[in-house]
PQR file of N, CA, C, O and H, with PARSE charges and radii, in Angstrom:
ATOM      1  N   MET A   1       4.918  -3.750 -22.907 -0.4000 1.5000
ATOM      2  CA  MET A   1       3.935  -2.681 -22.907 -0.0000 2.0000
ATOM      3  C   MET A   1       4.678  -1.350 -22.785  0.5500 1.7000
ATOM      4  O   MET A   1       5.531  -1.181 -21.913 -0.5500 1.4000
ATOM      5  N   ALA A   2       4.348  -0.425 -23.655 -0.4000 1.5000
ATOM      6  CA  ALA A   2       5.009   0.874 -23.670 -0.0000 2.0000
ATOM      7  C   ALA A   2       4.504   1.752 -22.523  0.5500 1.7000
ATOM      8  O   ALA A   2       3.401   1.571 -22.008 -0.5500 1.4000
ATOM      9  H   ALA A   2       3.656  -0.562 -24.363  0.4000 1.0000
ATOM     10  N   VAL A   3       5.340   2.693 -22.150 -0.4000 1.5000
ATOM     11  CA  VAL A   3       4.997   3.613 -21.059 -0.0000 2.0000
ATOM     12  C   VAL A   3       3.688   4.332 -21.350  0.5500 1.7000
ATOM     13  O   VAL A   3       2.870   4.517 -20.449 -0.5500 1.4000
ATOM     14  H   VAL A   3       6.236   2.841 -22.568  0.4000 1.0000
ATOM     15  N   THR A   4       3.482   4.738 -22.593 -0.4000 1.5000
ATOM     16  CA  THR A   4       2.254   5.461 -22.927 -0.0000 2.0000
ATOM     17  C   THR A   4       1.024   4.581 -22.711  0.5500 1.7000
ATOM     18  O   THR A   4      -0.032   5.077 -22.317 -0.5500 1.4000
ATOM     19  H   THR A   4       4.146   4.588 -23.325  0.4000 1.0000
ATOM     20  N   GLN A   5       1.153   3.292 -22.963 -0.4000 1.5000
ATOM     21  CA  GLN A   5       0.032   2.378 -22.742 -0.0000 2.0000
ATOM     22  C   GLN A   5      -0.248   2.216 -21.251  0.5500 1.7000
ATOM     23  O   GLN A   5      -1.406   2.156 -20.837 -0.5500 1.4000
ATOM     24  H   GLN A   5       2.011   2.889 -23.283  0.4000 1.0000
ATOM     25  N   VAL A   6       0.801   2.146 -20.455 -0.4000 1.5000
ATOM     26  CA  VAL A   6       0.636   2.032 -19.003 -0.0000 2.0000
ATOM     27  C   VAL A   6      -0.029   3.287 -18.455  0.5500 1.7000
ATOM     28  O   VAL A   6      -0.945   3.208 -17.636 -0.5500 1.4000
ATOM     29  H   VAL A   6       1.741   2.195 -20.791  0.4000 1.0000
ATOM     30  N   MET A   7       0.434   4.440 -18.910 -0.4000 1.5000
ATOM     31  CA  MET A   7      -0.144   5.702 -18.449 -0.0000 2.0000
ATOM     32  C   MET A   7      -1.619   5.797 -18.855  0.5500 1.7000
ATOM     33  O   MET A   7      -2.450   6.255 -18.071 -0.5500 1.4000
ATOM     34  H   MET A   7       1.178   4.505 -19.575  0.4000 1.0000
ATOM     35  N   ALA A   8      -1.938   5.372 -20.061 -0.4000 1.5000
ATOM     36  CA  ALA A   8      -3.328   5.394 -20.521 -0.0000 2.0000
ATOM     37  C   ALA A   8      -4.181   4.449 -19.677  0.5500 1.7000
ATOM     38  O   ALA A   8      -5.321   4.772 -19.342 -0.5500 1.4000
ATOM     39  H   ALA A   8      -1.263   5.000 -20.698  0.4000 1.0000
ATOM     40  N   PHE A   9      -3.631   3.279 -19.330 -0.4000 1.5000
ATOM     41  CA  PHE A   9      -4.355   2.331 -18.485 -0.0000 2.0000
ATOM     42  C   PHE A   9      -4.642   2.948 -17.122  0.5500 1.7000
ATOM     43  O   PHE A   9      -5.772   2.879 -16.637 -0.5500 1.4000
ATOM     44  H   PHE A   9      -2.705   3.016 -19.602  0.4000 1.0000
ATOM     45  N   TYR A  10      -3.631   3.552 -16.500 -0.4000 1.5000
ATOM     46  CA  TYR A  10      -3.825   4.198 -15.200 -0.0000 2.0000
ATOM     47  C   TYR A  10      -4.902   5.282 -15.296  0.5500 1.7000
ATOM     48  O   TYR A  10      -5.798   5.353 -14.455 -0.5500 1.4000
ATOM     49  H   TYR A  10      -2.713   3.609 -16.895  0.4000 1.0000
ATOM     50  N   ALA A  11      -4.806   6.121 -16.323 -0.4000 1.5000
ATOM     51  CA  ALA A  11      -5.772   7.211 -16.481 -0.0000 2.0000
ATOM     52  C   ALA A  11      -7.189   6.662 -16.679  0.5500 1.7000
ATOM     53  O   ALA A  11      -8.149   7.206 -16.134 -0.5500 1.4000
ATOM     54  H   ALA A  11      -4.078   6.063 -17.006  0.4000 1.0000
ATOM     55  N   ASP A  12      -7.313   5.597 -17.448 -0.4000 1.5000
ATOM     56  CA  ASP A  12      -8.631   4.977 -17.652 -0.0000 2.0000
ATOM     57  C   ASP A  12      -9.196   4.432 -16.347  0.5500 1.7000
ATOM     58  O   ASP A  12     -10.393   4.553 -16.086 -0.5500 1.4000
ATOM     59  H   ASP A  12      -6.533   5.154 -17.891  0.4000 1.0000
ATOM     60  N   GLN A  13      -8.337   3.834 -15.530 -0.4000 1.5000
ATOM     61  CA  GLN A  13      -8.787   3.301 -14.247 -0.0000 2.0000
ATOM     62  C   GLN A  13      -9.234   4.428 -13.312  0.5500 1.7000
ATOM     63  O   GLN A  13     -10.208   4.285 -12.573 -0.5500 1.4000
ATOM     64  H   GLN A  13      -7.365   3.736 -15.742  0.4000 1.0000
ATOM     65  N   ILE A  14      -8.517   5.534 -13.356 -0.4000 1.5000
ATOM     66  CA  ILE A  14      -8.883   6.682 -12.527 -0.0000 2.0000
ATOM     67  C   ILE A  14     -10.221   7.254 -13.003  0.5500 1.7000
ATOM     68  O   ILE A  14     -11.078   7.592 -12.187 -0.5500 1.4000
ATOM     69  H   ILE A  14      -7.726   5.650 -13.956  0.4000 1.0000
ATOM     70  N   ARG A  15     -10.398   7.361 -14.311 -0.4000 1.5000
ATOM     71  CA  ARG A  15     -11.671   7.862 -14.846 -0.0000 2.0000
ATOM     72  C   ARG A  15     -12.831   6.942 -14.467  0.5500 1.7000
ATOM     73  O   ARG A  15     -13.922   7.417 -14.151 -0.5500 1.4000
ATOM     74  H   ARG A  15      -9.702   7.086 -14.975  0.4000 1.0000
ATOM     75  N   ALA A  16     -12.601   5.636 -14.495 -0.4000 1.5000
ATOM     76  CA  ALA A  16     -13.646   4.680 -14.096 -0.0000 2.0000
ATOM     77  C   ALA A  16     -13.998   4.864 -12.624  0.5500 1.7000
ATOM     78  O   ALA A  16     -15.168   4.820 -12.244 -0.5500 1.4000
ATOM     79  H   ALA A  16     -11.715   5.250 -14.752  0.4000 1.0000
ATOM     80  N   ALA A  17     -12.970   5.069 -11.801 -0.4000 1.5000
ATOM     81  CA  ALA A  17     -13.214   5.302 -10.373 -0.0000 2.0000
ATOM     82  C   ALA A  17     -13.950   6.623 -10.158  0.5500 1.7000
ATOM     83  O   ALA A  17     -14.791   6.729  -9.265 -0.5500 1.4000
ATOM     84  H   ALA A  17     -12.020   5.104 -12.110  0.4000 1.0000
ATOM     85  N   GLN A  18     -13.635   7.626 -10.971 -0.4000 1.5000
ATOM     86  CA  GLN A  18     -14.351   8.900 -10.883 -0.0000 2.0000
ATOM     87  C   GLN A  18     -15.818   8.711 -11.256  0.5500 1.7000
ATOM     88  O   GLN A  18     -16.705   9.251 -10.594 -0.5500 1.4000
ATOM     89  H   GLN A  18     -12.951   7.540 -11.696  0.4000 1.0000
ATOM     90  N   ALA A  19     -16.072   7.949 -12.308 -0.4000 1.5000
ATOM     91  CA  ALA A  19     -17.449   7.707 -12.747 -0.0000 2.0000
ATOM     92  C   ALA A  19     -18.250   6.937 -11.700  0.5500 1.7000
ATOM     93  O   ALA A  19     -19.465   7.101 -11.583 -0.5500 1.4000
ATOM     94  H   ALA A  19     -15.352   7.511 -12.846  0.4000 1.0000
ATOM     95  N   ALA A  20     -17.545   6.089 -10.939 -0.4000 1.5000
ATOM     96  CA  ALA A  20     -18.205   5.299  -9.891 -0.0000 2.0000
ATOM     97  C   ALA A  20     -18.325   6.073  -8.584  0.5500 1.7000
ATOM     98  O   ALA A  20     -18.913   5.581  -7.621 -0.5500 1.4000
ATOM     99  H   ALA A  20     -16.559   5.955 -11.034  0.4000 1.0000
ATOM    100  N   GLY A  21     -17.772   7.274  -8.548 -0.4000 1.5000
ATOM    101  CA  GLY A  21     -17.838   8.084  -7.340 -0.0000 2.0000
ATOM    102  C   GLY A  21     -16.828   7.690  -6.279  0.5500 1.7000
ATOM    103  O   GLY A  21     -16.956   8.088  -5.121 -0.5500 1.4000
ATOM    104  H   GLY A  21     -17.294   7.674  -9.330  0.4000 1.0000
ATOM    105  N   GLN A  22     -15.818   6.906  -6.665 -0.4000 1.5000
ATOM    106  CA  GLN A  22     -14.805   6.447  -5.719 -0.0000 2.0000
ATOM    107  C   GLN A  22     -13.625   7.404  -5.609  0.5500 1.7000
ATOM    108  O   GLN A  22     -12.872   7.373  -4.635 -0.5500 1.4000
ATOM    109  H   GLN A  22     -15.714   6.583  -7.605  0.4000 1.0000
ATOM    110  N   VAL A  23     -13.477   8.250  -6.616 -0.4000 1.5000
ATOM    111  CA  VAL A  23     -12.379   9.224  -6.664 -0.0000 2.0000
ATOM    112  C   VAL A  23     -12.994  10.555  -7.061  0.5500 1.7000
ATOM    113  O   VAL A  23     -13.921  10.606  -7.869 -0.5500 1.4000
ATOM    114  H   VAL A  23     -14.089   8.276  -7.407  0.4000 1.0000
ATOM    115  N   SER A  24     -12.476  11.624  -6.491 -0.4000 1.5000
ATOM    116  CA  SER A  24     -12.992  12.959  -6.791 -0.0000 2.0000
ATOM    117  C   SER A  24     -12.951  13.249  -8.291  0.5500 1.7000
ATOM    118  O   SER A  24     -11.935  13.036  -8.951 -0.5500 1.4000
ATOM    119  H   SER A  24     -11.723  11.583  -5.834  0.4000 1.0000
ATOM    120  N   ALA A  25     -14.058  13.730  -8.806 -0.4000 1.5000
ATOM    121  CA  ALA A  25     -14.147  14.090 -10.221 -0.0000 2.0000
ATOM    122  C   ALA A  25     -13.309  15.323 -10.545  0.5500 1.7000
ATOM    123  O   ALA A  25     -13.056  15.609 -11.716 -0.5500 1.4000
ATOM    124  H   ALA A  25     -14.884  13.903  -8.269  0.4000 1.0000
ATOM    125  N   GLU A  26     -12.884  16.046  -9.531 -0.4000 1.5000
ATOM    126  CA  GLU A  26     -12.088  17.257  -9.740 -0.0000 2.0000
ATOM    127  C   GLU A  26     -10.642  16.951 -10.121  0.5500 1.7000
ATOM    128  O   GLU A  26      -9.935  17.820 -10.631 -0.5500 1.4000
ATOM    129  H   GLU A  26     -13.090  15.814  -8.580  0.4000 1.0000
ATOM    130  N   LEU A  27     -10.204  15.725  -9.876 -0.4000 1.5000
ATOM    131  CA  LEU A  27      -8.822  15.373 -10.180 -0.0000 2.0000
ATOM    132  C   LEU A  27      -8.612  15.223 -11.680  0.5500 1.7000
ATOM    133  O   LEU A  27      -9.505  14.781 -12.403 -0.5500 1.4000
ATOM    134  H   LEU A  27     -10.778  15.019  -9.461  0.4000 1.0000
ATOM    135  N   ASP A  28      -7.430  15.594 -12.136 -0.4000 1.5000
ATOM    136  CA  ASP A  28      -7.045  15.410 -13.534 -0.0000 2.0000
ATOM    137  C   ASP A  28      -6.481  13.989 -13.657  0.5500 1.7000
ATOM    138  O   ASP A  28      -5.403  13.696 -13.139 -0.5500 1.4000
ATOM    139  H   ASP A  28      -6.704  15.954 -11.549  0.4000 1.0000
ATOM    140  N   ALA A  29      -7.211  13.119 -14.338 -0.4000 1.5000
ATOM    141  CA  ALA A  29      -6.831  11.701 -14.419 -0.0000 2.0000
ATOM    142  C   ALA A  29      -5.437  11.514 -15.008  0.5500 1.7000
ATOM    143  O   ALA A  29      -4.683  10.661 -14.540 -0.5500 1.4000
ATOM    144  H   ALA A  29      -8.087  13.357 -14.758  0.4000 1.0000
ATOM    145  N   ALA A  30      -5.086  12.288 -16.015 -0.4000 1.5000
ATOM    146  CA  ALA A  30      -3.770  12.148 -16.638 -0.0000 2.0000
ATOM    147  C   ALA A  30      -2.647  12.540 -15.667  0.5500 1.7000
ATOM    148  O   ALA A  30      -1.611  11.877 -15.616 -0.5500 1.4000
ATOM    149  H   ALA A  30      -5.699  12.980 -16.395  0.4000 1.0000
ATOM    150  N   LYS A  31      -2.852  13.600 -14.910 -0.4000 1.5000
ATOM    151  CA  LYS A  31      -1.834  14.028 -13.940 -0.0000 2.0000
ATOM    152  C   LYS A  31      -1.688  13.015 -12.816  0.5500 1.7000
ATOM    153  O   LYS A  31      -0.573  12.709 -12.393 -0.5500 1.4000
ATOM    154  H   LYS A  31      -3.694  14.138 -14.951  0.4000 1.0000
ATOM    155  N   VAL A  32      -2.810  12.493 -12.330 -0.4000 1.5000
ATOM    156  CA  VAL A  32      -2.758  11.493 -11.268 -0.0000 2.0000
ATOM    157  C   VAL A  32      -2.078  10.229 -11.785  0.5500 1.7000
ATOM    158  O   VAL A  32      -1.310   9.597 -11.061 -0.5500 1.4000
ATOM    159  H   VAL A  32      -3.716  12.741 -12.673  0.4000 1.0000
ATOM    160  N   ALA A  33      -2.354   9.862 -13.024 -0.4000 1.5000
ATOM    161  CA  ALA A  33      -1.710   8.691 -13.628 -0.0000 2.0000
ATOM    162  C   ALA A  33      -0.197   8.880 -13.679  0.5500 1.7000
ATOM    163  O   ALA A  33       0.559   7.944 -13.417 -0.5500 1.4000
ATOM    164  H   ALA A  33      -2.978  10.376 -13.613  0.4000 1.0000
ATOM    165  N   THR A  34       0.239  10.076 -14.014 -0.4000 1.5000
ATOM    166  CA  THR A  34       1.675  10.363 -14.053 -0.0000 2.0000
ATOM    167  C   THR A  34       2.302  10.215 -12.669  0.5500 1.7000
ATOM    168  O   THR A  34       3.389   9.655 -12.532 -0.5500 1.4000
ATOM    169  H   THR A  34      -0.375  10.836 -14.227  0.4000 1.0000
ATOM    170  N   ILE A  35       1.622  10.711 -11.661 -0.4000 1.5000
ATOM    171  CA  ILE A  35       2.125  10.610 -10.287 -0.0000 2.0000
ATOM    172  C   ILE A  35       2.192   9.156  -9.851  0.5500 1.7000
ATOM    173  O   ILE A  35       3.187   8.733  -9.262 -0.5500 1.4000
ATOM    174  H   ILE A  35       0.739  11.165 -11.772  0.4000 1.0000
ATOM    175  N   LEU A  36       1.142   8.384 -10.133 -0.4000 1.5000
ATOM    176  CA  LEU A  36       1.134   6.971  -9.768 -0.0000 2.0000
ATOM    177  C   LEU A  36       2.239   6.197 -10.474  0.5500 1.7000
ATOM    178  O   LEU A  36       2.890   5.345  -9.869 -0.5500 1.4000
ATOM    179  H   LEU A  36       0.334   8.728 -10.611  0.4000 1.0000
ATOM    180  N   PHE A  37       2.451   6.491 -11.750 -0.4000 1.5000
ATOM    181  CA  PHE A  37       3.507   5.824 -12.503 -0.0000 2.0000
ATOM    182  C   PHE A  37       4.878   6.141 -11.904  0.5500 1.7000
ATOM    183  O   PHE A  37       5.707   5.249 -11.724 -0.5500 1.4000
ATOM    184  H   PHE A  37       1.922   7.183 -12.242  0.4000 1.0000
ATOM    185  N   ALA A  38       5.105   7.407 -11.600 -0.4000 1.5000
ATOM    186  CA  ALA A  38       6.387   7.807 -11.006 -0.0000 2.0000
ATOM    187  C   ALA A  38       6.580   7.142  -9.647  0.5500 1.7000
ATOM    188  O   ALA A  38       7.680   6.691  -9.327 -0.5500 1.4000
ATOM    189  H   ALA A  38       4.432   8.132 -11.746  0.4000 1.0000
ATOM    190  N   PHE A  39       5.528   7.080  -8.857 -0.4000 1.5000
ATOM    191  CA  PHE A  39       5.604   6.427  -7.550 -0.0000 2.0000
ATOM    192  C   PHE A  39       5.944   4.951  -7.713  0.5500 1.7000
ATOM    193  O   PHE A  39       6.807   4.422  -7.012 -0.5500 1.4000
ATOM    194  H   PHE A  39       4.635   7.446  -9.117  0.4000 1.0000
ATOM    195  N   ALA A  40       5.260   4.292  -8.642 -0.4000 1.5000
ATOM    196  CA  ALA A  40       5.509   2.864  -8.863 -0.0000 2.0000
ATOM    197  C   ALA A  40       6.946   2.626  -9.309  0.5500 1.7000
ATOM    198  O   ALA A  40       7.583   1.678  -8.852 -0.5500 1.4000
ATOM    199  H   ALA A  40       4.559   4.721  -9.211  0.4000 1.0000
ATOM    200  N   GLN A  41       7.454   3.458 -10.180 -0.4000 1.5000
ATOM    201  CA  GLN A  41       8.832   3.308 -10.634 -0.0000 2.0000
ATOM    202  C   GLN A  41       9.815   3.537  -9.496  0.5500 1.7000
ATOM    203  O   GLN A  41      10.843   2.866  -9.403 -0.5500 1.4000
ATOM    204  H   GLN A  41       6.936   4.228 -10.551  0.4000 1.0000
ATOM    205  N   GLY A  42       9.494   4.482  -8.639 -0.4000 1.5000
ATOM    206  CA  GLY A  42      10.371   4.798  -7.510 -0.0000 2.0000
ATOM    207  C   GLY A  42      10.400   3.713  -6.454  0.5500 1.7000
ATOM    208  O   GLY A  42      11.393   3.576  -5.740 -0.5500 1.4000
ATOM    209  H   GLY A  42       8.659   5.028  -8.714  0.4000 1.0000
ATOM    210  N   THR A  43       9.325   2.932  -6.336 -0.4000 1.5000
ATOM    211  CA  THR A  43       9.294   1.868  -5.333 -0.0000 2.0000
ATOM    212  C   THR A  43       9.723   0.531  -5.909  0.5500 1.7000
ATOM    213  O   THR A  43      10.298  -0.287  -5.191 -0.5500 1.4000
ATOM    214  H   THR A  43       8.518   3.042  -6.916  0.4000 1.0000
ATOM    215  N   VAL A  44       9.461   0.290  -7.175 -0.4000 1.5000
ATOM    216  CA  VAL A  44       9.787  -1.005  -7.776 -0.0000 2.0000
ATOM    217  C   VAL A  44      11.269  -1.107  -8.110  0.5500 1.7000
ATOM    218  O   VAL A  44      11.902  -2.113  -7.789 -0.5500 1.4000
ATOM    219  H   VAL A  44       8.993   0.955  -7.758  0.4000 1.0000
ATOM    220  N   ASN A  45      11.826  -0.099  -8.738 -0.4000 1.5000
ATOM    221  CA  ASN A  45      13.220  -0.178  -9.152 -0.0000 2.0000
ATOM    222  C   ASN A  45      14.178  -0.410  -7.983  0.5500 1.7000
ATOM    223  O   ASN A  45      15.050  -1.271  -8.102 -0.5500 1.4000
ATOM    224  H   ASN A  45      11.311   0.719  -8.998  0.4000 1.0000
ATOM    225  N   PRO A  46      14.067   0.312  -6.854 -0.5600 1.5000
ATOM    226  CA  PRO A  46      14.958   0.025  -5.725  0.2800 2.0000
ATOM    227  C   PRO A  46      14.757  -1.393  -5.171  0.5500 1.7000
ATOM    228  O   PRO A  46      15.716  -2.042  -4.753 -0.5500 1.4000
ATOM    229  N   ALA A  47      13.519  -1.862  -5.172 -0.4000 1.5000
ATOM    230  CA  ALA A  47      13.256  -3.218  -4.673 -0.0000 2.0000
ATOM    231  C   ALA A  47      13.919  -4.246  -5.569  0.5500 1.7000
ATOM    232  O   ALA A  47      14.492  -5.220  -5.080 -0.5500 1.4000
ATOM    233  H   ALA A  47      12.741  -1.335  -5.512  0.4000 1.0000
ATOM    234  N   LEU A  48      13.848  -4.041  -6.868 -0.4000 1.5000
ATOM    235  CA  LEU A  48      14.501  -4.973  -7.790 -0.0000 2.0000
ATOM    236  C   LEU A  48      16.015  -4.940  -7.618  0.5500 1.7000
ATOM    237  O   LEU A  48      16.676  -5.973  -7.721 -0.5500 1.4000
ATOM    238  H   LEU A  48      13.383  -3.251  -7.265  0.4000 1.0000
ATOM    239  N   ALA A  49      16.557  -3.772  -7.361 -0.4000 1.5000
ATOM    240  CA  ALA A  49      17.996  -3.664  -7.149 -0.0000 2.0000
ATOM    241  C   ALA A  49      18.416  -4.427  -5.901  0.5500 1.7000
ATOM    242  O   ALA A  49      19.461  -5.078  -5.897 -0.5500 1.4000
ATOM    243  H   ALA A  49      16.020  -2.933  -7.277  0.4000 1.0000
ATOM    244  N   MET A  50      17.609  -4.355  -4.836 -0.4000 1.5000
ATOM    245  CA  MET A  50      17.924  -5.094  -3.613 -0.0000 2.0000
ATOM    246  C   MET A  50      17.890  -6.594  -3.868  0.5500 1.7000
ATOM    247  O   MET A  50      18.766  -7.317  -3.394 -0.5500 1.4000
ATOM    248  H   MET A  50      16.760  -3.826  -4.839  0.4000 1.0000
ATOM    249  N   VAL A  51      16.904  -7.070  -4.600 -0.4000 1.5000
ATOM    250  CA  VAL A  51      16.797  -8.498  -4.911 -0.0000 2.0000
ATOM    251  C   VAL A  51      17.989  -8.927  -5.747  0.5500 1.7000
ATOM    252  O   VAL A  51      18.581  -9.978  -5.503 -0.5500 1.4000
ATOM    253  H   VAL A  51      16.192  -6.483  -4.985  0.4000 1.0000
ATOM    254  N   SER A  52      18.340  -8.118  -6.728 -0.4000 1.5000
ATOM    255  CA  SER A  52      19.474  -8.429  -7.594 -0.0000 2.0000
ATOM    256  C   SER A  52      20.767  -8.513  -6.786  0.5500 1.7000
ATOM    257  O   SER A  52      21.568  -9.424  -6.990 -0.5500 1.4000
ATOM    258  H   SER A  52      17.859  -7.264  -6.927  0.4000 1.0000
ATOM    259  N   ASN A  53      20.973  -7.567  -5.872 -0.4000 1.5000
ATOM    260  CA  ASN A  53      22.179  -7.578  -5.040 -0.0000 2.0000
ATOM    261  C   ASN A  53      22.215  -8.799  -4.136  0.5500 1.7000
ATOM    262  O   ASN A  53      23.280  -9.385  -3.942 -0.5500 1.4000
ATOM    263  H   ASN A  53      20.322  -6.827  -5.706  0.4000 1.0000
ATOM    264  N   ARG A  54      21.091  -9.191  -3.587 -0.4000 1.5000
ATOM    265  CA  ARG A  54      21.032 -10.378  -2.726 -0.0000 2.0000
ATOM    266  C   ARG A  54      21.366 -11.630  -3.522  0.5500 1.7000
ATOM    267  O   ARG A  54      22.053 -12.522  -3.025 -0.5500 1.4000
ATOM    268  H   ARG A  54      20.226  -8.715  -3.744  0.4000 1.0000
ATOM    269  N   CYS A  55      20.877 -11.696  -4.765 -0.4000 1.5000
ATOM    270  CA  CYS A  55      21.168 -12.855  -5.601 -0.0000 2.0000
ATOM    271  C   CYS A  55      22.651 -12.945  -5.908  0.5500 1.7000
ATOM    272  O   CYS A  55      23.217 -14.038  -5.900 -0.5500 1.4000
ATOM    273  H   CYS A  55      20.319 -10.970  -5.169  0.4000 1.0000
ATOM    274  N   ARG A  56      23.284 -11.827  -6.175 -0.4000 1.5000
ATOM    275  CA  ARG A  56      24.715 -11.836  -6.474 -0.0000 2.0000
ATOM    276  C   ARG A  56      25.530 -12.280  -5.275  0.5500 1.7000
ATOM    277  O   ARG A  56      26.522 -12.993  -5.428 -0.5500 1.4000
ATOM    278  H   ARG A  56      22.825 -10.939  -6.181  0.4000 1.0000
ATOM    279  N   ARG A  57      25.124 -11.868  -4.087 -0.4000 1.5000
ATOM    280  CA  ARG A  57      25.867 -12.221  -2.872 -0.0000 2.0000
ATOM    281  C   ARG A  57      25.783 -13.714  -2.571  0.5500 1.7000
ATOM    282  O   ARG A  57      26.701 -14.292  -1.988 -0.5500 1.4000
ATOM    283  H   ARG A  57      24.318 -11.288  -3.962  0.4000 1.0000
ATOM    284  N   SER A  58      24.666 -14.337  -2.975 -0.4000 1.5000
ATOM    285  CA  SER A  58      24.485 -15.752  -2.640 -0.0000 2.0000
ATOM    286  C   SER A  58      25.201 -16.676  -3.607  0.5500 1.7000
ATOM    287  O   SER A  58      25.269 -17.884  -3.377 -0.5500 1.4000
ATOM    288  H   SER A  58      23.921 -13.868  -3.449  0.4000 1.0000
ATOM    289  N   ILE A  59      25.736 -16.123  -4.688 -0.4000 1.5000
ATOM    290  CA  ILE A  59      26.432 -16.956  -5.686 -0.0000 2.0000
ATOM    291  C   ILE A  59      27.841 -17.251  -5.235  0.5500 1.7000
ATOM    292  O   ILE A  59      28.584 -17.937  -5.938 -0.5500 1.4000
ATOM    293  H   ILE A  59      25.681 -15.142  -4.876  0.4000 1.0000
TER
END
């Protein structure tokens, strides 16, 4: 899945939450999607690196 598809998915989910009244309608869905994507990349990549390093040490 391409980055643009992931960003579109996040933005669509935010818009759905806005329509349901779960998220402020004042937020820019595309900007929030960008922030969420960056956050996810920042937390997932270091975690994967730790797992990879642990696997190498056990070999």
